[in-house]
DRENDOMI-747757 format. One record per residue (C-alpha): x, y negated, z. Coordinates in nm, 4 decimals. Example, Ala and Ser with C-alpha at 12.3 -4.5 7.8 and 13.67 -1.06 7.14 Angstrom:
1.2300|0.4500|0.7800 .
1.3670|0.1060|0.7140 .
//
This chain:
1.6402|-10.7474|4.5450 .
1.8818|-10.4522|4.5102 .
2.0527|-10.3960|4.2013 .
1.9577|-10.0374|4.0377 .
2.1594|-9.7742|4.1840 .
2.1920|-9.9683|4.5194 .
2.0547|-9.8439|4.8817 .
1.8415|-10.0943|5.0595 .
1.9600|-10.2173|5.4240 .
1.7747|-10.3191|5.7086 .
1.8381|-10.4426|6.0470 .
1.7523|-10.2599|6.3464 .
1.6324|-10.4122|6.6533 .
1.9608|-10.3489|6.8184 .
2.1231|-10.5277|6.5201 .
2.3069|-10.2319|6.3451 .
2.2509|-10.1423|5.9773 .
2.0445|-9.8615|5.8963 .
2.0422|-9.7679|5.4988 .
1.7511|-9.6202|5.3527 .
1.9574|-9.3760|5.1474 .
1.8117|-9.0274|5.1876 .
2.0179|-8.7965|5.3673 .
1.9060|-8.4826|5.2370 .
2.0613|-8.6005|4.8958 .
2.3893|-8.7050|5.0490 .
2.4181|-8.4098|5.2707 .
2.1731|-8.1473|5.1604 .
2.2519|-8.0922|4.7620 .
2.6373|-8.0417|4.8427 .
2.5712|-7.7967|5.1501 .
2.3328|-7.6095|4.9002 .
2.6377|-7.5923|4.6218 .
2.8944|-7.4965|4.9033 .
2.6479|-7.2052|5.0021 .
2.6070|-7.0866|4.6840 .
2.9698|-7.1049|4.5940 .
3.0356|-6.9292|4.8917 .
2.7782|-6.6509|4.8531 .
2.9008|-6.5738|4.4822 .
3.2672|-6.5288|4.6072 .
3.1766|-6.3429|4.9022 .
2.9604|-6.1049|4.7312 .
3.2787|-6.0763|4.4611 .
3.4774|-5.9797|4.7542 .
3.2887|-5.7377|4.8938 .
3.1736|-5.5942|4.5534 .
2.8018|-5.6697|4.6497 .
2.7341|-5.8431|4.3464 .
2.9438|-5.5575|4.1075 .
2.7568|-5.2874|3.8788 .
2.6823|-4.9812|4.0728 .
2.8169|-4.6393|3.9373 .
2.4581|-4.4499|4.0122 .
2.1425|-4.6028|4.0075 .
2.2332|-4.9666|3.8991 .
1.9294|-5.2060|3.9362 .
2.0651|-5.4561|3.7011 .
2.2357|-5.7944|3.7518 .
1.9038|-5.9890|3.8169 .
1.8285|-5.7552|4.1150 .
2.2074|-5.7642|4.2494 .
2.2350|-6.1194|4.2405 .
1.8611|-6.1993|4.2829 .
1.8451|-6.0183|4.6312 .
2.1235|-6.2209|4.8127 .
1.9889|-6.5659|4.6772 .
1.6384|-6.4669|4.7524 .
1.7691|-6.3845|5.1120 .
1.9731|-6.6615|5.1402 .
1.6609|-6.9075|5.0338 .
1.4446|-6.7100|5.2898 .
1.7034|-6.7388|5.5753 .
1.7056|-7.1261|5.5318 .
1.3252|-7.1709|5.4698 .
1.2629|-6.9544|5.7931 .
1.5355|-7.1450|5.9975 .
1.3703|-7.4822|5.9133 .
1.0349|-7.4032|5.9733 .
1.1158|-7.2559|6.3265 .
1.3169|-7.5678|6.3977 .
1.0667|-7.8152|6.2762 .
0.7749|-7.6594|6.4609 .
1.0053|-7.6692|6.7801 .
1.1060|-8.0245|6.6981 .
0.7256|-8.1173|6.6813 .
0.6662|-7.9361|7.0034 .
0.9208|-8.0587|7.2464 .
1.1751|-8.3192|7.0530 .
0.9680|-8.5463|6.8458 .
0.7140|-8.8146|6.9918 .
0.3514|-8.7625|6.8827 .
0.2319|-9.1240|6.8954 .
0.3701|-9.4576|6.8533 .
0.2071|-9.5625|7.1930 .
0.2305|-9.2683|7.4252 .
0.0350|-9.3188|7.7589 .
-0.0646|-9.1703|8.0481 .
-0.4106|-8.9979|8.0797 .
-0.6321|-9.1401|8.3190 .
-0.8805|-8.9914|8.5529 .
-1.1474|-8.7923|8.3277 .
-0.9632|-8.8933|7.9758 .
-0.8563|-8.5948|7.7326 .
-0.6068|-8.7620|7.5541 .
-0.2749|-8.9028|7.6485 .
-0.1612|-9.0382|7.3168 .
-0.2458|-9.4228|7.2050 .
-0.1685|-9.5826|6.8849 .
-0.1028|-9.4101|6.5497 .
0.0512|-9.0771|6.4960 .
0.4349|-9.1272|6.4799 .
0.5618|-9.1010|6.1232 .
0.8629|-8.8542|6.2796 .
0.5927|-8.6076|6.3729 .
0.3984|-8.6230|6.0551 .
0.6950|-8.5696|5.8769 .
0.8178|-8.3039|6.0788 .
0.4744|-8.1245|6.0632 .
0.4619|-8.1666|5.6843 .
0.8125|-8.0319|5.6543 .
0.7117|-7.7180|5.8625 .
0.4368|-7.6320|5.6703 .
0.6347|-7.7021|5.3413 .
0.9091|-7.4749|5.4541 .
0.6781|-7.2116|5.5596 .
0.5305|-7.1923|5.2037 .
0.8956|-7.1363|5.0641 .
0.9456|-6.8876|5.3483 .
0.6235|-6.6854|5.2289 .
0.7278|-6.6867|4.8499 .
1.1088|-6.6144|4.9546 .
0.9730|-6.3225|5.1923 .
0.7642|-6.1799|4.9041 .
1.0649|-6.1999|4.6403 .
1.3050|-6.0302|4.8911 .
1.0289|-5.7605|4.9569 .
1.0048|-5.6743|4.5776 .
1.3762|-5.7095|4.4915 .
1.4664|-5.4893|4.7993 .
1.2625|-5.2152|4.6324 .
1.4281|-5.2117|4.3030 .
1.7594|-5.2475|4.4857 .
1.6795|-4.9292|4.6932 .
1.5487|-4.7422|4.4022 .
1.8277|-4.8182|4.1831 .
1.6117|-4.8925|3.8785 .
1.5813|-5.2468|3.6929 .
1.2618|-5.4621|3.7683 .
0.9581|-5.3072|3.5745 .
0.5914|-5.3535|3.5563 .
0.5592|-4.9638|3.4839 .
0.2471|-4.8169|3.6363 .
0.4786|-4.5337|3.7760 .
0.6782|-4.8015|3.9325 .
0.4327|-5.0242|4.0788 .
0.2755|-4.7444|4.2445 .
0.6252|-4.6518|4.3978 .
0.6282|-5.0207|4.5300 .
0.2961|-4.9929|4.6843 .
0.4338|-4.6586|4.8765 .
0.7448|-4.8526|4.9413 .
0.5603|-5.1282|5.1027 .
0.3018|-4.8990|5.2893 .
0.5259|-4.6205|5.4372 .
0.8921|-4.7045|5.4411 .
1.0040|-4.9265|5.7176 .
1.1916|-5.1742|5.5447 .
0.8794|-5.2401|5.2930 .
0.6775|-5.2482|5.6015 .
0.8914|-5.4983|5.7934 .
0.9093|-5.7428|5.4751 .
0.5206|-5.7332|5.4315 .
0.4950|-5.8171|5.7830 .
0.7395|-6.0745|5.7225 .
0.5292|-6.2148|5.4344 .
0.2047|-6.2048|5.6812 .
0.3882|-6.4032|5.9749 .
0.5291|-6.6543|5.6947 .
0.1967|-6.7154|5.5664 .
0.0125|-6.7454|5.8889 .
0.2720|-6.9848|6.0220 .
0.2011|-7.1861|5.6910 .
-0.1746|-7.2158|5.7296 .
-0.1428|-7.3052|6.1067 .
0.1396|-7.5758|6.0288 .
-0.0935|-7.7209|5.7925 .
-0.3990|-7.7235|6.0222 .
-0.2732|-7.7490|6.4091 .
-0.1939|-8.0849|6.5698 .
-0.2862|-8.0482|6.9193 .
0.0225|-8.0202|7.1519 .
-0.0993|-7.6596|7.2670 .
-0.1540|-7.5462|6.9083 .
0.1894|-7.6697|6.7875 .
0.3496|-7.5316|7.0575 .
0.1811|-7.1972|7.0051 .
0.2481|-7.1867|6.6436 .
0.6213|-7.2674|6.7349 .
0.6415|-6.9480|6.9638 .
0.4488|-6.7388|6.6786 .
0.6729|-6.8348|6.4206 .
0.9761|-6.6809|6.6120 .
0.7982|-6.3508|6.5273 .
0.9671|-6.3526|6.2132 .
1.2814|-6.2815|6.3764 .
1.1431|-5.9213|6.4931 .
1.1011|-5.7603|6.1385 .
1.4627|-5.8943|6.0381 .
1.6106|-5.7600|6.3549 .
1.4808|-5.3865|6.3229 .
1.5938|-5.3690|5.9785 .
1.9158|-5.5475|5.9918 .
2.2426|-5.3579|5.8955 .
2.3364|-5.3671|6.2830 .
2.0234|-5.1601|6.3764 .
2.1321|-4.8623|6.1979 .
2.4309|-4.8286|6.4315 .
2.4880|-4.5461|6.6935 .
2.3577|-4.8053|6.9529 .
2.0442|-4.8628|6.7852 .
1.8561|-5.0743|7.0635 .
2.1670|-5.2604|7.1681 .
2.2268|-5.3764|6.7946 .
1.8230|-5.4689|6.7492 .
1.8541|-5.6887|7.0912 .
2.1760|-5.8589|6.9694 .
2.0836|-5.9157|6.6256 .
1.7304|-6.0314|6.7376 .
1.9161|-6.2953|6.9708 .
2.1515|-6.3604|6.6907 .
1.8860|-6.4535|6.4628 .
1.6808|-6.6954|6.7042 .
2.0366|-6.8956|6.8123 .
2.0760|-6.9102|6.4308 .
1.7546|-7.0195|6.3497 .
1.7057|-7.3088|6.5964 .
2.0523|-7.4220|6.5512 .
2.0899|-7.4100|6.1762 .
1.7110|-7.5249|6.1030 .
1.7822|-7.8028|6.3513 .
2.0498|-7.9339|6.1437 .
1.8335|-7.9195|5.8179 .
1.5429|-8.1001|5.9922 .
1.7702|-8.3736|6.1277 .
1.9026|-8.4390|5.8022 .
1.5419|-8.4462|5.6347 .
1.4068|-8.6486|5.9099 .
1.7070|-8.9170|5.9540 .
1.5012|-9.2010|5.7627 .
1.2089|-9.1601|5.9876 .
1.4267|-9.1864|6.3149 .
1.5674|-9.5426|6.2861 .
1.3193|-9.7215|6.4998 .
1.3156|-9.7627|6.8663 .
1.1802|-9.4736|7.0658 .
0.8258|-9.4998|7.1967 .
0.7548|-9.4821|7.5708 .
0.8769|-9.6825|7.8719 .
1.2546|-9.6705|7.9555 .
1.4700|-9.8121|8.2591 .
1.6689|-10.0871|8.0160 .
1.6363|-10.1222|7.6572 .
1.4616|-9.8882|7.4558 .
1.7165|-9.6714|7.2706 .
1.6976|-9.5377|6.9115 .
1.4613|-9.2646|6.8419 .
1.7689|-9.1215|6.6968 .
1.9910|-9.1005|6.9733 .
1.6883|-8.9720|7.1865 .
1.6144|-8.6774|6.9306 .
1.9924|-8.6153|6.8880 .
2.0438|-8.5905|7.2508 .
1.7813|-8.3467|7.3113 .
1.8911|-8.1267|7.0098 .
2.2389|-8.1116|7.1357 .
2.1083|-7.9359|7.4625 .
1.9340|-7.6950|7.2215 .
2.2286|-7.6537|7.0071 .
2.4921|-7.5822|7.3224 .
2.2437|-7.2950|7.3919 .
2.2360|-7.1602|7.0595 .
2.6109|-7.1670|7.0221 .
2.6569|-6.9541|7.3209 .
2.3610|-6.7358|7.1906 .
2.5171|-6.7079|6.8354 .
2.8668|-6.6268|6.9591 .
2.7587|-6.3944|7.2542 .
2.5414|-6.1944|7.0031 .
2.7843|-6.1866|6.7100 .
3.0560|-6.0453|6.9276 .
2.8109|-5.7823|7.0631 .
2.6902|-5.6791|6.6922 .
3.0539|-5.6572|6.5702 .
3.1707|-5.4392|6.8778 .
2.8546|-5.2008|6.8014 .
2.9853|-5.1769|6.4430 .
3.3483|-5.1874|6.4642 .
3.5622|-4.9628|6.7414 .
3.9038|-5.0806|6.6399 .
4.1093|-5.4096|6.5804 .
4.2416|-5.2624|6.2578 .
3.9061|-5.2935|6.0995 .
3.9205|-5.6564|6.0889 .
4.1074|-5.6172|5.7695 .
3.8646|-5.4630|5.6104 .
3.6003|-5.6644|5.3790 .
3.3608|-5.6456|5.6606 .
3.5891|-5.7563|5.9154 .
3.7334|-6.0492|5.6995 .
3.3957|-6.1613|5.6697 .
3.3436|-6.1354|6.0415 .
3.6706|-6.3357|6.1043 .
3.5383|-6.6212|5.8674 .
3.1746|-6.6277|5.9969 .
3.3516|-6.6385|6.3600 .
3.5579|-6.9522|6.2552 .
3.2759|-7.1132|6.0896 .
3.0719|-7.0976|6.3950 .
3.3711|-7.2025|6.6382 .
3.4106|-7.5101|6.4006 .
3.0381|-7.5913|6.4147 .
3.0482|-7.5760|6.7877 .
3.3602|-7.7922|6.7829 .
3.1880|-8.0652|6.5770 .
2.8832|-8.0685|6.8118 .
3.0987|-8.1094|7.1111 .
3.2690|-8.3981|6.9254 .
2.8923|-8.5515|6.8452 .
2.7786|-8.5187|7.2095 .
3.0762|-8.6957|7.3413 .
3.1071|-8.9663|7.0844 .
2.8322|-9.0098|6.8413 .
2.5135|-8.9631|7.0514 .
2.6151|-9.2110|7.3140 .
2.7118|-9.4609|7.0674 .
2.3731|-9.4149|6.9159 .
2.1809|-9.4319|7.2518 .
2.3626|-9.7763|7.3287 .
2.2579|-9.9310|6.9860 .
2.6229|-9.9403|6.8323 .
2.5418|-9.6769|6.5452 .
2.2559|-9.6968|6.3100 .
2.0479|-9.3690|6.2869 .
2.1210|-9.3014|5.9041 .
2.5130|-9.3464|5.9743 .
2.4818|-9.1357|6.2761 .
2.2920|-8.8445|6.1334 .
2.5300|-8.8727|5.8186 .
2.8094|-8.8272|6.0638 .
2.6102|-8.5447|6.2847 .
2.4826|-8.3707|5.9628 .
2.7258|-8.4198|5.6815 .
3.0044|-8.1700|5.7777 .
2.7791|-7.9326|5.9773 .
2.5757|-7.9211|5.6804 .
2.8277|-7.7849|5.4562 .
2.9967|-7.5785|5.7302 .
2.6524|-7.4085|5.8164 .
2.5580|-7.3331|5.4631 .
2.8850|-7.1517|5.3921 .
2.8264|-6.9746|5.7206 .
2.4580|-6.8549|5.6193 .
2.6242|-6.7625|5.2527 .
2.8650|-6.5431|5.4438 .
2.5952|-6.3942|5.6931 .
2.3605|-6.3023|5.3676 .
2.6492|-6.1127|5.2174 .
2.7606|-5.9719|5.5671 .
2.4159|-5.8019|5.5817 .
2.4492|-5.6423|5.2752 .
2.8265|-5.5158|5.3235 .
2.8878|-5.1662|5.4632 .
3.0658|-5.2054|5.8148 .
3.3522|-4.9797|5.8931 .
3.1520|-4.7217|6.1111 .
2.9464|-4.5014|5.9257 .
2.5617|-4.5266|5.9909 .
2.4921|-4.1545|5.9215 .
2.2997|-3.9197|6.1914 .
2.4558|-3.5942|6.2571 .
2.3912|-3.3130|6.0269 .
2.2280|-3.1396|6.3181 .
2.1269|-3.3881|6.5812 .
2.0104|-3.2685|6.9421 .
1.6435|-3.2867|7.0545 .
1.7263|-3.5802|7.2672 .
1.8755|-3.7816|6.9660 .
1.5856|-3.6957|6.7380 .
1.3454|-3.8423|7.0241 .
1.5504|-4.1116|7.1754 .
1.8015|-4.2082|6.9380 .
2.0725|-4.1109|7.1858 .
2.2563|-3.8143|7.2840 .
2.1219|-3.6713|7.6301 .
2.3018|-3.8398|7.9160 .
2.5101|-3.6467|8.1552 .
2.3350|-3.4241|8.4666 .
2.1720|-3.6846|8.7024 .
2.3715|-3.6525|9.0118 .
2.4330|-3.9056|9.3049 .
2.7227|-4.0695|9.1196 .
2.4990|-4.1060|8.8317 .
2.3208|-4.3642|8.9653 .
2.6176|-4.6359|8.9162 .
2.8156|-4.4771|8.6602 .
2.5742|-4.4406|8.3740 .
2.4848|-4.7577|8.1749 .
2.3382|-4.8695|7.8465 .
2.3568|-5.2561|7.7998 .
2.0110|-5.4057|7.7219 .
2.1389|-5.7318|7.5785 .
1.7929|-5.8730|7.5202 .
1.7514|-5.8656|7.9101 .
2.1375|-5.9744|7.9746 .
2.0966|-6.2837|7.7827 .
1.7633|-6.3576|7.9677 .
1.9273|-6.2722|8.2809 .
2.2450|-6.4990|8.2183 .
2.0108|-6.7959|8.1107 .
1.7813|-6.7716|8.4469 .
2.0693|-6.7473|8.6214 .
2.2495|-7.0388|8.4940 .
1.9530|-7.2633|8.4866 .
1.8919|-7.1980|8.8549 .
2.2170|-7.3034|8.9531 .
2.2085|-7.6342|8.7356 .
1.8913|-7.7147|8.8900 .
2.0072|-7.6579|9.2350 .
2.3127|-7.8782|9.1718 .
2.1019|-8.1466|9.0316 .
1.8393|-8.1641|9.3200 .
2.1445|-8.1417|9.5769 .
2.3219|-8.4018|9.3909 .
2.0159|-8.6377|9.3901 .
2.0247|-8.5724|9.7983 .
1.7465|-8.3394|9.8151 .
1.7874|-8.0058|9.9795 .
1.6910|-7.6436|9.8556 .
1.7079|-7.3600|10.0714 .
2.0290|-7.1208|10.0243 .
1.8065|-6.8490|10.1266 .
1.5965|-6.8983|9.8157 .
1.8759|-6.9159|9.5966 .
2.0272|-6.5789|9.7216 .
1.6910|-6.4096|9.6859 .
1.6785|-6.5392|9.2894 .
2.0337|-6.3829|9.2583 .
1.9443|-6.0573|9.3985 .
1.6304|-6.0410|9.1724 .
1.8251|-6.0844|8.8750 .
2.0893|-5.8269|8.9871 .
1.8091|-5.5802|9.0367 .
1.6366|-5.6914|8.6998 .
1.9943|-5.6194|8.5353 .
2.0231|-5.2957|8.7028 .
1.6886|-5.1658|8.6110 .
1.6939|-5.2637|8.2482 .
2.0377|-5.1476|8.1854 .
2.1374|-4.8831|8.4765 .
2.0933|-4.5195|8.5154 .
1.6705|-4.5926|8.5651 .
1.6810|-4.7011|8.2126 .
1.9084|-4.4688|8.0692 .
1.7606|-4.1653|8.2517 .
1.3978|-4.3035|8.2171 .
1.4339|-4.2005|7.8534 .
1.4710|-3.8310|7.9436 .
1.3040|-3.7856|8.2806 .
0.9525|-3.8789|8.3687 .
1.0514|-3.9277|8.7277 .
1.3298|-4.1747|8.6594 .
1.0964|-4.3477|8.4527 .
0.8728|-4.3942|8.7011 .
1.1328|-4.5017|8.9262 .
1.2399|-4.7761|8.6699 .
0.8755|-4.8741|8.6253 .
0.8217|-4.9193|9.0063 .
1.1343|-5.1025|9.0616 .
1.0653|-5.3511|8.7676 .
0.7040|-5.4068|8.9051 .
0.7637|-5.4222|9.3119 .
1.1327|-5.4742|9.3528 .
1.2454|-5.7319|9.1425 .
0.9534|-5.9645|9.1028 .
0.9384|-5.9710|9.5011 .
1.3059|-6.1265|9.5347 .
1.2461|-6.3485|9.2128 .
0.9167|-6.5005|9.3418 .
1.1161|-6.5969|9.6922 .
1.3435|-6.7992|9.4561 .
1.0483|-7.0124|9.3989 .
1.1735|-7.1095|9.0422 .
0.8872|-7.3289|8.9313 .
0.8859|-7.5532|9.2404 .
1.2899|-7.5843|9.1797 .
1.2387|-7.6862|8.8100 .
0.9712|-7.9359|8.8687 .
1.2054|-8.1212|9.1293 .
1.5154|-8.0827|8.9058 .
1.3603|-8.1399|8.5684 .
1.3148|-8.5212|8.4567 .
1.0065|-8.6228|8.3490 .
0.9489|-8.7895|8.0025 .
0.7447|-9.1040|7.9065 .
0.7683|-9.0864|7.5286 .
0.4798|-8.8738|7.4691 .
0.6824|-8.5609|7.4041 .
0.6369|-8.2182|7.6235 .
0.9762|-8.1395|7.7595 .
1.0571|-7.8235|7.9715 .
0.8801|-8.0259|8.2852 .
0.5693|-8.0780|8.0734 .
0.5013|-7.7598|7.9468 .
0.5494|-7.6000|8.2731 .
0.3063|-7.8301|8.4025 .
0.0567|-7.7807|8.1264 .
0.0768|-7.4004|8.1548 .
0.0308|-7.4023|8.5331 .
-0.2595|-7.6148|8.4976 .
-0.4250|-7.4384|8.2257 .
-0.7217|-7.2229|8.2432 .
-0.5346|-6.9275|8.1194 .
-0.3110|-6.9789|8.4331 .
-0.5861|-7.0156|8.6414 .
-0.7237|-6.6813|8.5250 .
-0.4047|-6.4566|8.5357 .
-0.3300|-6.6146|8.8522 .
-0.6467|-6.5477|9.0339 .
-0.5691|-6.2841|9.3234 .
-0.8470|-6.0488|9.2165 .
-0.7250|-6.0273|8.8597 .
-0.3863|-6.0254|8.9631 .
-0.4626|-5.7201|9.1875 .
-0.6590|-5.5370|8.9204 .
-0.3906|-5.6069|8.6675 .
-0.1200|-5.4812|8.8937 .
-0.3032|-5.1526|8.9998 .
-0.5008|-5.0947|8.6895 .
-0.1863|-5.0945|8.4676 .
-0.0630|-4.7964|8.5873 .
-0.3921|-4.5917|8.4991 .
-0.3850|-4.7601|8.1809 .
-0.0233|-4.7238|8.0741 .
0.0273|-4.3503|8.1705 .
-0.3214|-4.2271|8.0495 .
-0.3415|-4.3913|7.6952 .
-0.1336|-4.3967|7.3853 .
0.0645|-4.6962|7.5050 .
0.2999|-4.4731|7.7084 .
0.3779|-4.3086|7.3507 .
0.4524|-4.6484|7.1976 .
0.6639|-4.7657|7.4635 .
0.8982|-4.4364|7.4578 .
0.9070|-4.4168|7.0862 .
0.9436|-4.7689|6.9570 .
1.1734|-5.0465|7.0795 .
0.9131|-5.3162|7.0646 .
0.6889|-5.1091|7.2834 .
0.9674|-5.0411|7.5214 .
1.0333|-5.4123|7.5558 .
0.7103|-5.5244|7.5672 .
0.6517|-5.2617|7.8444 .
0.9591|-5.4211|8.0585 .
0.7719|-5.7625|7.9865 .
0.4313|-5.6600|8.1008 .
0.5338|-5.4946|8.4163 .
0.7736|-5.7236|8.5389 .
0.5362|-6.0073|8.4803 .
0.2466|-5.7874|8.6298 .
0.4633|-5.7438|8.9230 .
0.5599|-6.1305|8.9471 .
0.1938|-6.2762|8.9170 .
0.0949|-6.0162|9.2184 .
0.3623|-6.1313|9.4447 .
0.3420|-6.4888|9.3409 .
-0.0482|-6.4558|9.4434 .
0.0539|-6.2963|9.7800 .
0.3618|-6.4887|9.8995 .
0.4706|-6.7453|9.6446 .
0.5096|-7.1281|9.7159 .
0.5146|-7.2057|9.3489 .
0.2080|-7.4023|9.2243 .
-0.0912|-7.1962|9.0940 .
-0.4434|-7.3117|9.0684 .
-0.5815|-7.0992|9.3395 .
-0.4825|-6.8699|9.6265 .
-0.6867|-6.6208|9.8259 .
-0.7145|-6.6820|10.2087 .
-0.4966|-6.4816|10.4121 .
-0.7392|-6.2121|10.5377 .
-0.8495|-6.1497|10.1790 .
-0.4780|-6.1043|10.0904 .
-0.4210|-5.8445|10.3435 .
-0.7336|-5.6519|10.2076 .
-0.6201|-5.6728|9.8435 .
-0.2568|-5.5382|9.9606 .
-0.4499|-5.2492|10.1534 .
-0.6421|-5.1938|9.8526 .
-0.3684|-5.1947|9.6412 .
-0.1537|-4.9400|9.8659 .
-0.4498|-4.7081|9.9139 .
-0.4953|-4.6964|9.5198 .
-0.1211|-4.6176|9.4566 .
-0.1412|-4.3420|9.7198 .
-0.4523|-4.2058|9.5394 .
-0.3042|-4.2154|9.1981 .
0.0206|-4.0491|9.3302 .
-0.1259|-3.7775|9.5227 .
-0.3777|-3.7018|9.1979 .
-0.0862|-3.6811|8.9761 .
0.1171|-3.4572|9.2187 .
-0.1659|-3.2002|9.1824 .
-0.1851|-3.2346|8.8352 .
-0.1415|-2.9046|8.6013 .
-0.0871|-3.1068|8.2652 .
0.2232|-3.2745|8.1759 .
0.2226|-3.6558|8.0415 .
0.3582|-3.6716|7.7146 .
0.4595|-3.3278|7.6655 .
0.5542|-3.3535|7.3011 .
0.8327|-3.5992|7.4515 .
0.9400|-3.4935|7.8218 .
0.8533|-3.1556|7.7454 .
1.0914|-3.1096|7.4046 .
1.3968|-3.2894|7.5292 .
1.6220|-2.9935|7.5523 .
1.7800|-3.0662|7.8758 .
2.0165|-2.7888|8.0076 .
1.9965|-2.9552|8.3636 .
1.7647|-3.0553|8.6150 .
1.3957|-2.9394|8.7178 .
1.1339|-2.8023|8.4687 .
0.9258|-3.1165|8.3066 .
0.6157|-3.0365|8.5010 .
0.8042|-3.0420|8.8409 .
1.0080|-3.3584|8.7203 .
0.6727|-3.5120|8.6857 .
0.5368|-3.4358|9.0257 .
0.8835|-3.5837|9.1735 .
0.7859|-3.8912|8.9940 .
0.4476|-3.8974|9.1327 .
0.6036|-3.9003|9.4659 .
0.8466|-4.1722|9.3746 .
0.5789|-4.3835|9.2567 .
0.3807|-4.3535|9.6141 .
0.7182|-4.3896|9.8011 .
0.8423|-4.6740|9.6033 .
0.5387|-4.8565|9.6072 .
0.4508|-4.8415|9.9612 .
0.7815|-5.0021|10.1006 .
0.7320|-5.3253|9.8752 .
0.3800|-5.3413|9.9589 .
0.4483|-5.3541|10.3492 .
0.7192|-5.6235|10.2911 .
0.4537|-5.8160|10.1107 .
0.2311|-5.7788|10.4091 .
0.4961|-5.8849|10.6447 .
0.5264|-6.1925|10.4028 .
0.1350|-6.2596|10.4208 .
0.1678|-6.2437|10.8024 .
0.4406|-6.4751|10.8343 .
0.3354|-6.7340|10.5979 .
-0.0095|-6.7162|10.7805 .
0.1640|-6.8037|11.0957 .
0.3546|-7.0356|10.9579 .
0.0734|-7.2462|10.8161 .
-0.1328|-7.1983|11.1347 .
0.1530|-7.3710|11.3244 .
0.1850|-7.6542|11.0869 .
-0.1718|-7.7038|11.1236 .
-0.1545|-7.7077|11.4744 .
0.1166|-7.9528|11.4299 .
-0.0737|-8.1582|11.2120 .
-0.3748|-8.1737|11.4479 .
-0.1615|-8.2416|11.7441 .
0.0079|-8.5542|11.5488 .
-0.3189|-8.6955|11.4517 .
-0.4505|-8.6709|11.7861 .
-0.1479|-8.8595|11.9138 .
-0.2119|-9.1085|11.6603 .
-0.5978|-9.1541|11.7370 .
-0.5922|-9.0731|12.1173 .
-0.7579|-8.7649|12.0343 .
-1.0443|-8.8995|11.8500 .
-1.1577|-8.5829|11.7109 .
-1.1819|-8.4054|12.0099 .
-1.3684|-8.6842|12.1782 .
-1.6041|-8.7021|11.8939 .
-1.6323|-8.3016|11.9462 .
-1.7245|-8.3697|12.3131 .
-1.9671|-8.6566|12.2736 .
-2.1548|-8.4210|12.0071 .
-2.2172|-8.1778|12.2983 .
-2.2904|-8.4031|12.5225 .
-2.5693|-8.5786|12.3077 .
-2.6854|-8.2046|12.2843 .
-2.6934|-8.1659|12.6236 .
-2.8892|-8.5064|12.6874 .
-3.1434|-8.3961|12.4241 .
-3.1798|-8.0593|12.5811 .
-3.2521|-8.2454|12.9098 .
-3.4959|-8.4793|12.7505 .
-3.6973|-8.1935|12.6212 .
-3.7035|-8.0282|12.9504 .
-3.8239|-8.3476|13.1274 .
-4.1151|-8.3853|12.8663 .
-4.2229|-8.0119|12.9228 .
-4.2270|-8.0685|13.3082 .
//
């Protein structure tokens, strides 16, 4: 029996000691203390916590708001990371097994303690997230109003108006809703699909924060929103993952369930190994997006000496230190843990102990940084131009031949997606070839060309001029729907991923398992059905350009990005159903594919001609009020866009038709070769049986004729 104050120790199956000391008490509490100290010091250094000369809300609001935001950020990060762990990293069952024919479940035994703990953690953290978001919503009102906290009816009415009509209040109200829904789902769901869906939904909490973040008020508003959104995703998964590891360490001391080639490793080693891959991606995402945000808000090196710049330097140093620690853990601690040379709790202490302290300090710096005024003023011009009022940017120069390659506005969200897809594809190709399998170079080239086209479409001249010219918007739209997807489909990314990614045997859903689950789902069968893909491909144009969706996409950044996602996926699914080799539940016969292509080509031509003859301007209050001193009038430009839609749509459609015919011919040739090989094996038994059938028919007819006579 242990004496009071001592911690118990047990022996793992590997023979190493595992202490039951709770890691949250060893590492979590000091991390909270460090975060609080750094928060206070940073607030005093920048003046955030000082009394304001005009409209001071009081010490409770000045200090309570950053403290509430710190709690909010920690709770949100923990919730998101816990759900991601439950969906992709932590085993669900103590005895995972493969489902047999006709079986629905894939798990045996009992629910794994680590899975139960991580879902309880997600639910509890989501409740704290909800309360903290509500506190920030209220405190931010009193901070902006410059009045102390009061329950006076006039003040409460103003608070209601703030929540319902002011963008900041609306954003925090949406945050409360998102957090509350996430908490409810975390309590209720346990199936693999619903846990994964809840994890994806929880990431929606990043959106309100990115839209109202300090950087979102800069001159490059859309670029700033994308950068801070990517930054928050990386921080949430990275920091939240460290918190989850600290709180789950005691549940990871046993052997990993499932089948392994050799001796079963400790579950902690498997979990840390998987998290290290996720953390590596997050490090790159956090560092890159942080640099972009700093570039948007500072325009000279001398501004690094300002309070804002010093916080940037301190935060960067902490991020790099965390990255270095993660690299050391990946090279030393994780291999020792997988080999059974280190206990789960001791390894978690080494991984989480120092990282939690540094990460707590970085989160505190980030909280104060969000309330610190940047060096560049975020004040709009006194007499903004019509284009700036509508789009948030000044009117680009006149569109001439050179403008197609000289005018750019970086969309950092799509740049991050493109870089990730390119690097991942290259890694998959390398993995497949190292294993001795082949992968056609032409498919890799097609994938690269598709990503380059996507980069140009989202950040080049079509994207910039698409905000002020209907014709360029149509070029951007058609290229996003019919040019980039054509090459991306030829790259066959799903087939490559299934060949490169390892399968898991411990009941968790890794990337390969989630790909297979999505491909084989009823939802996939519906959206990839050739008729639906064609209807979605053709009908989206009419629905988009003849409803308020067009206005939403032009005026709201969220609408613009959703438009890009929708039209890219629409074109991708259509091309996939026509010429793709990636697995989908159903494909149309080749003759039907050609009929579908002919129908879509005719539809594009019909809509383009009708738009060319239209005398009404689509979104007249947008394109008609741009104040362009150059270019054709808005209605004439719209007719040019209609002609561009017709012309751009026909060429890729013809290429798709050619691809269908080539695939048809290849499949016929393969079928002929298969039949020839079968005939060689069985001495043409199929043909012999066919001839015997007709011989029997002939004999039967002769017998009938004989009887009739």
